[in-house]
TORKOL-4160 file (C-alpha; in steps of 0.2 Angstrom, whole numbers, padded with zeros to 4 digits, m for minus):
421
<pt num="1" X="m0547" Y="0318" Z="m0223"/>
<pt num="2" X="m0551" Y="0299" Z="m0214"/>
<pt num="3" X="m0537" Y="0288" Z="m0212"/>
<pt num="4" X="m0545" Y="0273" Z="m0222"/>
<pt num="5" X="m0550" Y="0285" Z="m0235"/>
<pt num="6" X="m0532" Y="0294" Z="m0237"/>
<pt num="7" X="m0528" Y="0275" Z="m0236"/>
<pt num="8" X="m0537" Y="0269" Z="m0251"/>
<pt num="9" X="m0535" Y="0287" Z="m0260"/>
<pt num="10" X="m0515" Y="0285" Z="m0257"/>
<pt num="11" X="m0516" Y="0265" Z="m0266"/>
<pt num="12" X="m0523" Y="0273" Z="m0281"/>
<pt num="13" X="m0511" Y="0284" Z="m0284"/>
<pt num="14" X="m0497" Y="0271" Z="m0281"/>
<pt num="15" X="m0506" Y="0259" Z="m0292"/>
<pt num="16" X="m0510" Y="0271" Z="m0304"/>
<pt num="17" X="m0491" Y="0277" Z="m0306"/>
<pt num="18" X="m0484" Y="0258" Z="m0304"/>
<pt num="19" X="m0496" Y="0254" Z="m0318"/>
<pt num="20" X="m0491" Y="0272" Z="m0331"/>
<pt num="21" X="m0509" Y="0276" Z="m0327"/>
<pt num="22" X="m0518" Y="0293" Z="m0324"/>
<pt num="23" X="m0519" Y="0293" Z="m0306"/>
<pt num="24" X="m0533" Y="0301" Z="m0296"/>
<pt num="25" X="m0522" Y="0311" Z="m0288"/>
<pt num="26" X="m0500" Y="0317" Z="m0291"/>
<pt num="27" X="m0491" Y="0310" Z="m0279"/>
<pt num="28" X="m0481" Y="0324" Z="m0270"/>
<pt num="29" X="m0464" Y="0325" Z="m0276"/>
<pt num="30" X="m0451" Y="0319" Z="m0264"/>
<pt num="31" X="m0463" Y="0303" Z="m0265"/>
<pt num="32" X="m0464" Y="0303" Z="m0284"/>
<pt num="33" X="m0444" Y="0305" Z="m0284"/>
<pt num="34" X="m0442" Y="0288" Z="m0272"/>
<pt num="35" X="m0453" Y="0279" Z="m0283"/>
<pt num="36" X="m0444" Y="0281" Z="m0298"/>
<pt num="37" X="m0428" Y="0277" Z="m0289"/>
<pt num="38" X="m0437" Y="0261" Z="m0284"/>
<pt num="39" X="m0443" Y="0259" Z="m0300"/>
<pt num="40" X="m0423" Y="0261" Z="m0308"/>
<pt num="41" X="m0414" Y="0251" Z="m0296"/>
<pt num="42" X="m0426" Y="0235" Z="m0296"/>
<pt num="43" X="m0437" Y="0238" Z="m0281"/>
<pt num="44" X="m0451" Y="0224" Z="m0278"/>
<pt num="45" X="m0466" Y="0236" Z="m0275"/>
<pt num="46" X="m0475" Y="0218" Z="m0266"/>
<pt num="47" X="m0460" Y="0208" Z="m0258"/>
<pt num="48" X="m0452" Y="0215" Z="m0244"/>
<pt num="49" X="m0434" Y="0213" Z="m0242"/>
<pt num="50" X="m0423" Y="0207" Z="m0226"/>
<pt num="51" X="m0404" Y="0212" Z="m0229"/>
<pt num="52" X="m0397" Y="0201" Z="m0213"/>
<pt num="53" X="m0395" Y="0211" Z="m0197"/>
<pt num="54" X="m0383" Y="0219" Z="m0186"/>
<pt num="55" X="m0376" Y="0205" Z="m0174"/>
<pt num="56" X="m0375" Y="0216" Z="m0155"/>
<pt num="57" X="m0356" Y="0217" Z="m0157"/>
<pt num="58" X="m0357" Y="0226" Z="m0172"/>
<pt num="59" X="m0373" Y="0235" Z="m0168"/>
<pt num="60" X="m0363" Y="0242" Z="m0150"/>
<pt num="61" X="m0348" Y="0244" Z="m0163"/>
<pt num="62" X="m0357" Y="0259" Z="m0172"/>
<pt num="63" X="m0365" Y="0265" Z="m0157"/>
<pt num="64" X="m0348" Y="0267" Z="m0150"/>
<pt num="65" X="m0340" Y="0277" Z="m0168"/>
<pt num="66" X="m0355" Y="0288" Z="m0167"/>
<pt num="67" X="m0357" Y="0304" Z="m0166"/>
<pt num="68" X="m0377" Y="0302" Z="m0164"/>
<pt num="69" X="m0373" Y="0295" Z="m0143"/>
<pt num="70" X="m0372" Y="0314" Z="m0141"/>
<pt num="71" X="m0387" Y="0318" Z="m0149"/>
<pt num="72" X="m0397" Y="0303" Z="m0137"/>
<pt num="73" X="m0403" Y="0314" Z="m0123"/>
<pt num="74" X="m0410" Y="0329" Z="m0134"/>
<pt num="75" X="m0419" Y="0315" Z="m0145"/>
<pt num="76" X="m0425" Y="0307" Z="m0130"/>
<pt num="77" X="m0431" Y="0320" Z="m0121"/>
<pt num="78" X="m0439" Y="0330" Z="m0134"/>
<pt num="79" X="m0450" Y="0315" Z="m0142"/>
<pt num="80" X="m0451" Y="0300" Z="m0129"/>
<pt num="81" X="m0464" Y="0311" Z="m0115"/>
<pt num="82" X="m0474" Y="0307" Z="m0131"/>
<pt num="83" X="m0472" Y="0292" Z="m0137"/>
<pt num="84" X="m0477" Y="0286" Z="m0118"/>
<pt num="85" X="m0495" Y="0288" Z="m0121"/>
<pt num="86" X="m0491" Y="0286" Z="m0140"/>
<pt num="87" X="m0490" Y="0270" Z="m0149"/>
<pt num="88" X="m0476" Y="0278" Z="m0162"/>
<pt num="89" X="m0457" Y="0273" Z="m0158"/>
<pt num="90" X="m0444" Y="0281" Z="m0161"/>
<pt num="91" X="m0427" Y="0275" Z="m0171"/>
<pt num="92" X="m0412" Y="0283" Z="m0172"/>
<pt num="93" X="m0402" Y="0275" Z="m0190"/>
<pt num="94" X="m0384" Y="0283" Z="m0194"/>
<pt num="95" X="m0378" Y="0286" Z="m0210"/>
<pt num="96" X="m0384" Y="0269" Z="m0218"/>
<pt num="97" X="m0397" Y="0267" Z="m0213"/>
<pt num="98" X="m0393" Y="0255" Z="m0200"/>
<pt num="99" X="m0406" Y="0255" Z="m0184"/>
<pt num="100" X="m0396" Y="0259" Z="m0171"/>
<pt num="101" X="m0406" Y="0264" Z="m0157"/>
<pt num="102" X="m0428" Y="0262" Z="m0154"/>
<pt num="103" X="m0438" Y="0263" Z="m0141"/>
<pt num="104" X="m0457" Y="0265" Z="m0138"/>
<pt num="105" X="m0473" Y="0257" Z="m0134"/>
<pt num="106" X="m0475" Y="0240" Z="m0133"/>
<pt num="107" X="m0488" Y="0233" Z="m0145"/>
<pt num="108" X="m0479" Y="0245" Z="m0158"/>
<pt num="109" X="m0461" Y="0237" Z="m0154"/>
<pt num="110" X="m0468" Y="0220" Z="m0156"/>
<pt num="111" X="m0478" Y="0226" Z="m0174"/>
<pt num="112" X="m0461" Y="0233" Z="m0181"/>
<pt num="113" X="m0451" Y="0215" Z="m0176"/>
<pt num="114" X="m0463" Y="0208" Z="m0188"/>
<pt num="115" X="m0458" Y="0218" Z="m0204"/>
<pt num="116" X="m0440" Y="0219" Z="m0198"/>
<pt num="117" X="m0442" Y="0237" Z="m0191"/>
<pt num="118" X="m0428" Y="0230" Z="m0179"/>
<pt num="119" X="m0411" Y="0238" Z="m0170"/>
<pt num="120" X="m0397" Y="0230" Z="m0185"/>
<pt num="121" X="m0409" Y="0233" Z="m0199"/>
<pt num="122" X="m0403" Y="0243" Z="m0212"/>
<pt num="123" X="m0418" Y="0253" Z="m0221"/>
<pt num="124" X="m0410" Y="0262" Z="m0233"/>
<pt num="125" X="m0421" Y="0266" Z="m0247"/>
<pt num="126" X="m0413" Y="0255" Z="m0259"/>
<pt num="127" X="m0417" Y="0239" Z="m0249"/>
<pt num="128" X="m0433" Y="0243" Z="m0242"/>
<pt num="129" X="m0441" Y="0255" Z="m0253"/>
<pt num="130" X="m0445" Y="0271" Z="m0249"/>
<pt num="131" X="m0447" Y="0273" Z="m0229"/>
<pt num="132" X="m0445" Y="0288" Z="m0218"/>
<pt num="133" X="m0428" Y="0285" Z="m0213"/>
<pt num="134" X="m0419" Y="0279" Z="m0229"/>
<pt num="135" X="m0427" Y="0292" Z="m0242"/>
<pt num="136" X="m0425" Y="0304" Z="m0228"/>
<pt num="137" X="m0405" Y="0300" Z="m0230"/>
<pt num="138" X="m0407" Y="0300" Z="m0248"/>
<pt num="139" X="m0416" Y="0315" Z="m0251"/>
<pt num="140" X="m0408" Y="0325" Z="m0238"/>
<pt num="141" X="m0422" Y="0333" Z="m0228"/>
<pt num="142" X="m0436" Y="0327" Z="m0217"/>
<pt num="143" X="m0449" Y="0316" Z="m0227"/>
<pt num="144" X="m0465" Y="0309" Z="m0219"/>
<pt num="145" X="m0472" Y="0293" Z="m0227"/>
<pt num="146" X="m0490" Y="0290" Z="m0227"/>
<pt num="147" X="m0498" Y="0272" Z="m0229"/>
<pt num="148" X="m0495" Y="0268" Z="m0246"/>
<pt num="149" X="m0481" Y="0282" Z="m0248"/>
<pt num="150" X="m0472" Y="0269" Z="m0244"/>
<pt num="151" X="m0469" Y="0259" Z="m0262"/>
<pt num="152" X="m0467" Y="0242" Z="m0253"/>
<pt num="153" X="m0485" Y="0237" Z="m0251"/>
<pt num="154" X="m0479" Y="0226" Z="m0234"/>
<pt num="155" X="m0477" Y="0244" Z="m0225"/>
<pt num="156" X="m0492" Y="0251" Z="m0230"/>
<pt num="157" X="m0499" Y="0249" Z="m0212"/>
<pt num="158" X="m0485" Y="0261" Z="m0206"/>
<pt num="159" X="m0482" Y="0279" Z="m0208"/>
<pt num="160" X="m0466" Y="0285" Z="m0204"/>
<pt num="161" X="m0456" Y="0305" Z="m0202"/>
<pt num="162" X="m0441" Y="0305" Z="m0203"/>
<pt num="163" X="m0427" Y="0320" Z="m0202"/>
<pt num="164" X="m0409" Y="0319" Z="m0206"/>
<pt num="165" X="m0395" Y="0324" Z="m0196"/>
<pt num="166" X="m0380" Y="0334" Z="m0197"/>
<pt num="167" X="m0362" Y="0336" Z="m0188"/>
<pt num="168" X="m0362" Y="0356" Z="m0190"/>
<pt num="169" X="m0343" Y="0355" Z="m0186"/>
<pt num="170" X="m0342" Y="0349" Z="m0205"/>
<pt num="171" X="m0358" Y="0346" Z="m0213"/>
<pt num="172" X="m0356" Y="0327" Z="m0212"/>
<pt num="173" X="m0374" Y="0317" Z="m0214"/>
<pt num="174" X="m0373" Y="0305" Z="m0197"/>
<pt num="175" X="m0391" Y="0299" Z="m0198"/>
<pt num="176" X="m0410" Y="0300" Z="m0195"/>
<pt num="177" X="m0422" Y="0299" Z="m0182"/>
<pt num="178" X="m0440" Y="0293" Z="m0188"/>
<pt num="179" X="m0455" Y="0292" Z="m0177"/>
<pt num="180" X="m0468" Y="0279" Z="m0183"/>
<pt num="181" X="m0482" Y="0271" Z="m0179"/>
<pt num="182" X="m0497" Y="0267" Z="m0186"/>
<pt num="183" X="m0508" Y="0279" Z="m0199"/>
<pt num="184" X="m0521" Y="0282" Z="m0190"/>
<pt num="185" X="m0511" Y="0289" Z="m0174"/>
<pt num="186" X="m0501" Y="0298" Z="m0185"/>
<pt num="187" X="m0504" Y="0319" Z="m0187"/>
<pt num="188" X="m0493" Y="0329" Z="m0203"/>
<pt num="189" X="m0488" Y="0341" Z="m0190"/>
<pt num="190" X="m0479" Y="0326" Z="m0185"/>
<pt num="191" X="m0465" Y="0332" Z="m0197"/>
<pt num="192" X="m0462" Y="0348" Z="m0189"/>
<pt num="193" X="m0462" Y="0341" Z="m0173"/>
<pt num="194" X="m0448" Y="0328" Z="m0177"/>
<pt num="195" X="m0437" Y="0340" Z="m0188"/>
<pt num="196" X="m0440" Y="0351" Z="m0172"/>
<pt num="197" X="m0431" Y="0340" Z="m0161"/>
<pt num="198" X="m0420" Y="0336" Z="m0174"/>
<pt num="199" X="m0410" Y="0351" Z="m0178"/>
<pt num="200" X="m0410" Y="0356" Z="m0158"/>
<pt num="201" X="m0400" Y="0340" Z="m0156"/>
<pt num="202" X="m0388" Y="0347" Z="m0169"/>
<pt num="203" X="m0388" Y="0363" Z="m0159"/>
<pt num="204" X="m0382" Y="0354" Z="m0146"/>
<pt num="205" X="m0369" Y="0347" Z="m0157"/>
<pt num="206" X="m0365" Y="0365" Z="m0160"/>
<pt num="207" X="m0363" Y="0371" Z="m0144"/>
<pt num="208" X="m0350" Y="0356" Z="m0136"/>
<pt num="209" X="m0342" Y="0364" Z="m0152"/>
<pt num="210" X="m0339" Y="0380" Z="m0148"/>
<pt num="211" X="m0337" Y="0377" Z="m0131"/>
<pt num="212" X="m0320" Y="0364" Z="m0136"/>
<pt num="213" X="m0316" Y="0379" Z="m0147"/>
<pt num="214" X="m0313" Y="0389" Z="m0132"/>
<pt num="215" X="m0303" Y="0377" Z="m0122"/>
<pt num="216" X="m0292" Y="0374" Z="m0137"/>
<pt num="217" X="m0290" Y="0394" Z="m0138"/>
<pt num="218" X="m0287" Y="0396" Z="m0120"/>
<pt num="219" X="m0272" Y="0381" Z="m0125"/>
<pt num="220" X="m0267" Y="0387" Z="m0139"/>
<pt num="221" X="m0266" Y="0409" Z="m0135"/>
<pt num="222" X="m0254" Y="0411" Z="m0123"/>
<pt num="223" X="m0242" Y="0399" Z="m0136"/>
<pt num="224" X="m0244" Y="0409" Z="m0151"/>
<pt num="225" X="m0242" Y="0425" Z="m0142"/>
<pt num="226" X="m0220" Y="0419" Z="m0140"/>
<pt num="227" X="m0221" Y="0413" Z="m0158"/>
<pt num="228" X="m0215" Y="0422" Z="m0171"/>
<pt num="229" X="m0220" Y="0427" Z="m0188"/>
<pt num="230" X="m0238" Y="0417" Z="m0194"/>
<pt num="231" X="m0248" Y="0403" Z="m0183"/>
<pt num="232" X="m0264" Y="0396" Z="m0182"/>
<pt num="233" X="m0273" Y="0384" Z="m0169"/>
<pt num="234" X="m0284" Y="0372" Z="m0176"/>
<pt num="235" X="m0296" Y="0359" Z="m0173"/>
<pt num="236" X="m0299" Y="0342" Z="m0180"/>
<pt num="237" X="m0310" Y="0350" Z="m0192"/>
<pt num="238" X="m0303" Y="0363" Z="m0199"/>
<pt num="239" X="m0308" Y="0378" Z="m0186"/>
<pt num="240" X="m0299" Y="0391" Z="m0182"/>
<pt num="241" X="m0296" Y="0394" Z="m0165"/>
<pt num="242" X="m0283" Y="0408" Z="m0161"/>
<pt num="243" X="m0271" Y="0416" Z="m0174"/>
<pt num="244" X="m0255" Y="0426" Z="m0176"/>
<pt num="245" X="m0256" Y="0438" Z="m0188"/>
<pt num="246" X="m0267" Y="0441" Z="m0202"/>
<pt num="247" X="m0284" Y="0432" Z="m0198"/>
<pt num="248" X="m0290" Y="0418" Z="m0210"/>
<pt num="249" X="m0305" Y="0410" Z="m0216"/>
<pt num="250" X="m0317" Y="0406" Z="m0200"/>
<pt num="251" X="m0312" Y="0389" Z="m0207"/>
<pt num="252" X="m0298" Y="0378" Z="m0215"/>
<pt num="253" X="m0300" Y="0367" Z="m0228"/>
<pt num="254" X="m0287" Y="0353" Z="m0221"/>
<pt num="255" X="m0278" Y="0341" Z="m0235"/>
<pt num="256" X="m0282" Y="0320" Z="m0229"/>
<pt num="257" X="m0271" Y="0309" Z="m0222"/>
<pt num="258" X="m0267" Y="0328" Z="m0209"/>
<pt num="259" X="m0253" Y="0326" Z="m0198"/>
<pt num="260" X="m0234" Y="0330" Z="m0187"/>
<pt num="261" X="m0225" Y="0337" Z="m0201"/>
<pt num="262" X="m0225" Y="0347" Z="m0214"/>
<pt num="263" X="m0239" Y="0350" Z="m0225"/>
<pt num="264" X="m0243" Y="0362" Z="m0240"/>
<pt num="265" X="m0261" Y="0370" Z="m0231"/>
<pt num="266" X="m0271" Y="0375" Z="m0249"/>
<pt num="267" X="m0276" Y="0396" Z="m0239"/>
<pt num="268" X="m0258" Y="0397" Z="m0228"/>
<pt num="269" X="m0247" Y="0388" Z="m0239"/>
<pt num="270" X="m0231" Y="0378" Z="m0233"/>
<pt num="271" X="m0231" Y="0372" Z="m0213"/>
<pt num="272" X="m0226" Y="0364" Z="m0199"/>
<pt num="273" X="m0238" Y="0356" Z="m0191"/>
<pt num="274" X="m0237" Y="0352" Z="m0171"/>
<pt num="275" X="m0253" Y="0344" Z="m0160"/>
<pt num="276" X="m0262" Y="0354" Z="m0148"/>
<pt num="277" X="m0274" Y="0345" Z="m0134"/>
<pt num="278" X="m0289" Y="0345" Z="m0147"/>
<pt num="279" X="m0281" Y="0354" Z="m0162"/>
<pt num="280" X="m0267" Y="0357" Z="m0171"/>
<pt num="281" X="m0257" Y="0372" Z="m0171"/>
<pt num="282" X="m0249" Y="0377" Z="m0189"/>
<pt num="283" X="m0236" Y="0388" Z="m0192"/>
<pt num="284" X="m0234" Y="0397" Z="m0208"/>
<pt num="285" X="m0218" Y="0395" Z="m0217"/>
<pt num="286" X="m0224" Y="0410" Z="m0229"/>
<pt num="287" X="m0237" Y="0416" Z="m0241"/>
<pt num="288" X="m0246" Y="0407" Z="m0251"/>
<pt num="289" X="m0235" Y="0407" Z="m0268"/>
<pt num="290" X="m0243" Y="0409" Z="m0283"/>
<pt num="291" X="m0237" Y="0393" Z="m0291"/>
<pt num="292" X="m0245" Y="0383" Z="m0276"/>
<pt num="293" X="m0262" Y="0386" Z="m0288"/>
<pt num="294" X="m0272" Y="0372" Z="m0292"/>
<pt num="295" X="m0269" Y="0363" Z="m0309"/>
<pt num="296" X="m0285" Y="0351" Z="m0310"/>
<pt num="297" X="m0301" Y="0348" Z="m0301"/>
<pt num="298" X="m0311" Y="0330" Z="m0300"/>
<pt num="299" X="m0326" Y="0335" Z="m0295"/>
<pt num="300" X="m0334" Y="0316" Z="m0288"/>
<pt num="301" X="m0353" Y="0317" Z="m0287"/>
<pt num="302" X="m0353" Y="0299" Z="m0291"/>
<pt num="303" X="m0359" Y="0292" Z="m0275"/>
<pt num="304" X="m0377" Y="0297" Z="m0270"/>
<pt num="305" X="m0373" Y="0304" Z="m0252"/>
<pt num="306" X="m0355" Y="0308" Z="m0253"/>
<pt num="307" X="m0347" Y="0320" Z="m0262"/>
<pt num="308" X="m0329" Y="0327" Z="m0264"/>
<pt num="309" X="m0317" Y="0340" Z="m0275"/>
<pt num="310" X="m0299" Y="0333" Z="m0275"/>
<pt num="311" X="m0289" Y="0348" Z="m0281"/>
<pt num="312" X="m0272" Y="0345" Z="m0289"/>
<pt num="313" X="m0256" Y="0356" Z="m0290"/>
<pt num="314" X="m0236" Y="0357" Z="m0288"/>
<pt num="315" X="m0237" Y="0355" Z="m0271"/>
<pt num="316" X="m0248" Y="0337" Z="m0269"/>
<pt num="317" X="m0265" Y="0334" Z="m0270"/>
<pt num="318" X="m0279" Y="0335" Z="m0256"/>
<pt num="319" X="m0297" Y="0335" Z="m0254"/>
<pt num="320" X="m0312" Y="0344" Z="m0248"/>
<pt num="321" X="m0330" Y="0337" Z="m0242"/>
<pt num="322" X="m0345" Y="0345" Z="m0250"/>
<pt num="323" X="m0360" Y="0351" Z="m0243"/>
<pt num="324" X="m0376" Y="0348" Z="m0253"/>
<pt num="325" X="m0377" Y="0365" Z="m0260"/>
<pt num="326" X="m0360" Y="0366" Z="m0265"/>
<pt num="327" X="m0359" Y="0349" Z="m0272"/>
<pt num="328" X="m0374" Y="0357" Z="m0281"/>
<pt num="329" X="m0365" Y="0374" Z="m0286"/>
<pt num="330" X="m0349" Y="0367" Z="m0291"/>
<pt num="331" X="m0360" Y="0355" Z="m0302"/>
<pt num="332" X="m0369" Y="0370" Z="m0310"/>
<pt num="333" X="m0349" Y="0378" Z="m0315"/>
<pt num="334" X="m0342" Y="0362" Z="m0321"/>
<pt num="335" X="m0357" Y="0362" Z="m0330"/>
<pt num="336" X="m0352" Y="0381" Z="m0337"/>
<pt num="337" X="m0336" Y="0381" Z="m0342"/>
<pt num="338" X="m0339" Y="0399" Z="m0348"/>
<pt num="339" X="m0346" Y="0405" Z="m0331"/>
<pt num="340" X="m0361" Y="0410" Z="m0322"/>
<pt num="341" X="m0368" Y="0427" Z="m0316"/>
<pt num="342" X="m0377" Y="0425" Z="m0298"/>
<pt num="343" X="m0391" Y="0427" Z="m0305"/>
<pt num="344" X="m0393" Y="0413" Z="m0319"/>
<pt num="345" X="m0387" Y="0402" Z="m0304"/>
<pt num="346" X="m0401" Y="0406" Z="m0293"/>
<pt num="347" X="m0414" Y="0401" Z="m0308"/>
<pt num="348" X="m0400" Y="0386" Z="m0311"/>
<pt num="349" X="m0402" Y="0382" Z="m0293"/>
<pt num="350" X="m0419" Y="0389" Z="m0286"/>
<pt num="351" X="m0429" Y="0395" Z="m0300"/>
<pt num="352" X="m0429" Y="0412" Z="m0295"/>
<pt num="353" X="m0415" Y="0425" Z="m0304"/>
<pt num="354" X="m0418" Y="0437" Z="m0288"/>
<pt num="355" X="m0411" Y="0425" Z="m0273"/>
<pt num="356" X="m0394" Y="0431" Z="m0278"/>
<pt num="357" X="m0389" Y="0435" Z="m0261"/>
<pt num="358" X="m0390" Y="0417" Z="m0255"/>
<pt num="359" X="m0380" Y="0412" Z="m0272"/>
<pt num="360" X="m0365" Y="0424" Z="m0268"/>
<pt num="361" X="m0365" Y="0419" Z="m0251"/>
<pt num="362" X="m0362" Y="0401" Z="m0252"/>
<pt num="363" X="m0349" Y="0404" Z="m0267"/>
<pt num="364" X="m0340" Y="0415" Z="m0255"/>
<pt num="365" X="m0340" Y="0401" Z="m0242"/>
<pt num="366" X="m0334" Y="0388" Z="m0256"/>
<pt num="367" X="m0321" Y="0398" Z="m0264"/>
<pt num="368" X="m0312" Y="0402" Z="m0247"/>
<pt num="369" X="m0310" Y="0383" Z="m0246"/>
<pt num="370" X="m0306" Y="0382" Z="m0263"/>
<pt num="371" X="m0292" Y="0395" Z="m0263"/>
<pt num="372" X="m0286" Y="0397" Z="m0281"/>
<pt num="373" X="m0301" Y="0386" Z="m0289"/>
<pt num="374" X="m0312" Y="0397" Z="m0291"/>
<pt num="375" X="m0312" Y="0413" Z="m0303"/>
<pt num="376" X="m0329" Y="0426" Z="m0300"/>
<pt num="377" X="m0337" Y="0440" Z="m0314"/>
<pt num="378" X="m0343" Y="0427" Z="m0319"/>
<pt num="379" X="m0344" Y="0416" Z="m0308"/>
<pt num="380" X="m0331" Y="0399" Z="m0317"/>
<pt num="381" X="m0317" Y="0387" Z="m0313"/>
<pt num="382" X="m0300" Y="0398" Z="m0312"/>
<pt num="383" X="m0292" Y="0398" Z="m0330"/>
<pt num="384" X="m0278" Y="0385" Z="m0332"/>
<pt num="385" X="m0287" Y="0374" Z="m0320"/>
<pt num="386" X="m0295" Y="0355" Z="m0330"/>
<pt num="387" X="m0311" Y="0350" Z="m0321"/>
<pt num="388" X="m0316" Y="0331" Z="m0323"/>
<pt num="389" X="m0334" Y="0328" Z="m0316"/>
<pt num="390" X="m0337" Y="0310" Z="m0309"/>
<pt num="391" X="m0355" Y="0306" Z="m0313"/>
<pt num="392" X="m0365" Y="0293" Z="m0304"/>
<pt num="393" X="m0370" Y="0276" Z="m0318"/>
<pt num="394" X="m0386" Y="0282" Z="m0318"/>
<pt num="395" X="m0390" Y="0298" Z="m0321"/>
<pt num="396" X="m0404" Y="0296" Z="m0309"/>
<pt num="397" X="m0393" Y="0295" Z="m0294"/>
<pt num="398" X="m0384" Y="0312" Z="m0297"/>
<pt num="399" X="m0386" Y="0322" Z="m0281"/>
<pt num="400" X="m0406" Y="0313" Z="m0275"/>
<pt num="401" X="m0406" Y="0326" Z="m0262"/>
<pt num="402" X="m0407" Y="0341" Z="m0275"/>
<pt num="403" X="m0422" Y="0348" Z="m0281"/>
<pt num="404" X="m0414" Y="0365" Z="m0291"/>
<pt num="405" X="m0422" Y="0364" Z="m0309"/>
<pt num="406" X="m0404" Y="0362" Z="m0316"/>
<pt num="407" X="m0402" Y="0346" Z="m0308"/>
<pt num="408" X="m0419" Y="0338" Z="m0311"/>
<pt num="409" X="m0417" Y="0342" Z="m0330"/>
<pt num="410" X="m0399" Y="0334" Z="m0331"/>
<pt num="411" X="m0402" Y="0318" Z="m0320"/>
<pt num="412" X="m0421" Y="0317" Z="m0328"/>
<pt num="413" X="m0418" Y="0302" Z="m0344"/>
<pt num="414" X="m0430" Y="0290" Z="m0350"/>
<pt num="415" X="m0446" Y="0288" Z="m0339"/>
<pt num="416" X="m0444" Y="0273" Z="m0328"/>
<pt num="417" X="m0456" Y="0259" Z="m0333"/>
<pt num="418" X="m0473" Y="0259" Z="m0329"/>
<pt num="419" X="m0469" Y="0276" Z="m0321"/>
<pt num="420" X="m0481" Y="0294" Z="m0321"/>
<pt num="421" X="m0469" Y="0306" Z="m0323"/>
């Protein structure tokens, strides 16, 4: 479609959606979901909100503390050569939507400055509306926003394609890489290109992680060979590098505030913890006791991009940061005290009861991390475990990344004013 014709159509779709009228075409699902969030949170559709720019010192502090720095060479190599000859810019933002790096064609950089799309700016969706940075952070998947799909009208001259960047060591959302430019110069395939480069950058982190595990293994293996009993060497994220005795899971959930001394580790039991270069040595005092089983779990889904399961038992408490998929699964189980079969969970997650292999694989992973918390046949929280579910104050904020039919149904309240369902 001609860019000008596409812009007119998108403006008509947006105007009709805002007025609660039948649009000439349905907005794409991810765009419609974002518009509903904007209307519910009070973002003005025609007023460009500007937040305080970070100072140079604040920006540099965020840069130095971010794992995104390690990804810049891959992102630049994959994206900048094309941007040298095209009126586009490359932007890298952190997990809060703050722009930390920006490069590209000078004319587009000047236009971006006028829009407030500058280093240090806050481009979270709740601040500036639907956009390739903030919406990708909320949706947790690649998003392309064309012209009038931007909720705020001052952004309609732009089109952007953003892909989230995750740390493969712990699944943590690091930020977003985005390519933006005028609508006439952007192609639908831009999103696939940006997404592919983002995956390459994540793979670079994974390679570096494997190299660090090898270094830790080289240090730990001779030490473990001389130790009596059971011991495990793990990196700071809990990934196993070396072991003596029965092999534990590939990754061990380490309690928050983990450090030298005595600690109760869910998958191992009571341990003596000693520092190693690049990790920890866990000397297991005894096999995990049945009495150490969980008595209470708090599933906190109240925040938009950070979900945790905190487990309480006789030996204390510990928390696990949840991946988006594990947050969905635990929510469904918390809503179903009697349990669910793999087919039922597949239906609720994917709308397809045949996708049981994926469900079983994910539940196997989360059960290893939440030792003693989950049971199976059917899948459910274990007998005697009290479950407290913390939801967002606004139902629309429940796992906003999720497209699972059961989650979508749970967060759909009354339709937002002026918004076509």
